[in-house]
N, C-alpha and C positions, 0 to 999 in steps of 0.2 A: 801146760799150754797157756793158762791164764797168767796175768801179770801180778797176782796178789803178792808174791814173794820176790818180785824182780824190779818193780818200778820204784824209783827213789828220786829225790831232788837234792840240790846242792852238789858238793863234791865228796867223793869217797875213794878210799884206797884200801885194798885187801892184799896183804902179803902173807903167803903160806910157806912155811919152812918144813920140809919133810926130813925129820931127824933119823928115823928108822922106818922100815916097811910097815910098822904098826903104830908109830907115834909121830904126831905133827903138831906144830904150833902156828897160830894165826894172829897177825897184828892188823887191826881194822881201824881206820881213821875216817871220820865223817865231820863235815863242816858246811855251813851255809844253808842248812835245811830249814824250811819254814815250819816244819812240824816238831823239830827237836833241836836242842842246842848242840854245839860242837862236842865231840866225844872221841875217846880212844877205848878200844876194846881188845883185851888179850884173851885168846882162846886156845884150848888144848883139846886134843882128841886121841884116844887110844882105841884101836880096832884089833881085837883078838879073834881067835877062832870061835869062841863061844860068848865073848863079852864085847861091849862097846861102852866107853866112858868118855864124857866130854864135859868141859867146864869153861865158863866165860866170866870175866871181871871187867867192869868199865870204870870210867873216871868218877862216876857218881857213887861208887861203892856197891853197886848192884852185882850180885853173884848168882849165876845160873849153873845148874849141874844136871846132867842126865846120865843114867846108867841102865844098860840092858844086859841081861844074862840069859842065854839059851840053855836050858836044862837038857833039851833034846831038840830034834828038828820040829817038834810039834808044840813044845811048851816053853814060853818066853816070859820072864819077869822084867818089868820096866819100872823105873823110878825117875821122877823129875822134881826139882826143887828150885825155888827162887827166893832170894833174900834181898830185901830192899829197905832203904831208909824211909821210903814213902809209906805212910800208914795204909794198910789194906792191899798192898802190892806183893807181899810175901805169899808164897804158895808152896804146897807140898802135894804131890800126886804119886800114888802107887797104882800099879796096873798089872794084871795077869792076863796073858793071851794064850789061848789053846786052839791049835789048828788040827781038826780031825780029818778023816778021810774025805768027808763031803760036808763039813760044817766048820764054823768058827765060833768060839765062845770067848767073850771078853768081859772082865769085871774091873772096875776102876773106882778109886776113892780120891776125892779132892779135898784137901784140908780136913781130914777126919780128926775128931776129938773123942776118943773112947770115954773119957770121964763125963762129958756133957752130952754125948750122943749126937753131936752136930757134924755137918759136913755135906758134901755132895757125893752121892753114890750112884754109879751108872753100871748097868748090866745090859749086854747086847748078845744076840744070837742070830747067826746067818746060816741058812740051810740050803744046800743045792737040791732042787727038786727035779732037775734034768741036767743034761750036759751044758745047756746054755742059760738056764734060768735059776736064780737064787732068790729066796725070800727071807726076810728077817724082821726082828722087832727089837726095840731098845726101850728101857725104862730108866728114867732119871728121877731119883728121890733127893730132894733138897730140904735140908733142915738147918738153916742159918742160925737159928736160936732155938732153945729148948721148947719154946711155945709156938713155933712157926714151922710148918712143913708143907711140902707140895710134891706131887708125883705127876710126871708127864710121860706119856707113852708116844712112841713114834714107830712107824712101819715103813719098810723099804723093800723095793724090788729091783733086781739087777739082771739085765739080759746082755750076754756077751756073744757077739757075732764073730765072724772071721776077722774083720778089721775094724770093728766098732764096738762100743759099749754104751748101753742106754740104762739110766737109773731113774727111779721115782721114789720120793720120800714124803710121807705125810706125818706132821707132828701134831700132837693133841691140842695145842693152843691155836690151831687154825692156820698153820703154815704148810704150804705145798712147794716142793722143789723137784724139778725134773732136769736132767742133764743128758747130753749126747756127745760122745767123743768118737771121732773118725780118724783113723790112721790112713790118710790118703795115699801116702807113699813112704819110702824109707826115710825121707828127709822133710816131709810135710805132714802136719796133722792139724786138725781143727777141733774146737769144742764150743758148745753152746749150752746155756743154762737159763732156766726160767724160775724165778722165785715169786710166789704169790702169798700174800698175808691177808687173812680175812678176820682176824681176831678183833674184838672190841668195836665192831662196826666199821673197821677200816677195810678198804679195798685197794691195796697197793700191790703192784706187780713190777718187776724189773727183769728184763731179758738181756743177756750178755752173750756176745760172740767173740771168739778169739782164735788166732792162728799162730802157728810156729813154723818157721822156714829155716832149714839148715843148709848153708852153702859150704863151699870148700873151706873157707877161712872165716866164716862169720855165721851168726845166728840172729834172726830177727823175730821178734814177737810183737803182735799187734792185737788190740782189743777195743771194742766199742760196746756201749750199753744204751738202753733206752732212756736213761736220765740225761744223755748228752755228753757223757764222759768218753773221751778218746785217749788211749794210752799206747805207747810204743817203746820198746827197748831194743837197741842194737848192740850186740857184742861182737867186736872185731878182733880176731886172733892175729896179732902182729907177728909174733914169733912163738914157737912152742913154749908154753908156760906163761905167756904174757898176753893179756887181753885188755882192750880199751872199750869202755861202755859209754853209751849215750842213752839217756832216759828222758822221756817227755810225756806230759799228761795235760790235757785241756778239758776242763769241765764247763761246757757251754751253758748248762743249767744254772750254775752259780757264778759264771763269769770269771772263773779263776783258772790259772795255769801254773805249772811248775816244771822245772828243767834240771837235769842233773848230768854230771860227767863223772866217770870213775875209771879205776885201773884195778886189775887183778893180776897178781904176780906170784908164781909158784917157783920156789928155789930149793 
């Protein structure tokens, strides 16, 4: 519902070629963006019955790869890597996810170094306590250097109704986040989120409201928050497999705006 992964500026074009029912390639072009230089990205994806593999390569030499393998319907292993010429941007992440009858257990390691014992290690557990209510906790252990370490705990509650989901999360450094998602109809849904930060004597809060509307040949997303930022993305389906996109964002608090147009083509 929110526009986090949808809003863009400049011009972009995504062309997807389905080679087999399990394998596809994507060519992505972007130019004129105020946040990043013009670029070309080549991506591949393989989707099997138990596995998922994807990779991306851009004109700056950055490589991204993802791999998922389902050992069973309950147990999934995941890996993600990024190799970059920019110092500090390379990353390796390994993850194990287990879904039980009424619980979920997840362990994750980011840039682990067994020799030095450094990295970021995350463990989370979510337990259903009733048909609608689930409670969980997450621990993040960070050890960027052998002489520096930190542990942060967070706690979460999730309530699922017939056509809505409400969540609340508290993090140990003084951050509180609450969200509410409503499925108003088959083609209309809304979401709202509140983030409050009280760490270090700060008293910051941001509230965001967004909506998604699906029409016969188009999809519209709109979003506004209390910082004065208003965003919208319209995807118009011209013919089957071809869409035209218009994206816009105005930040009244900073006096800035950006605009983008794009195309998505699947052949």
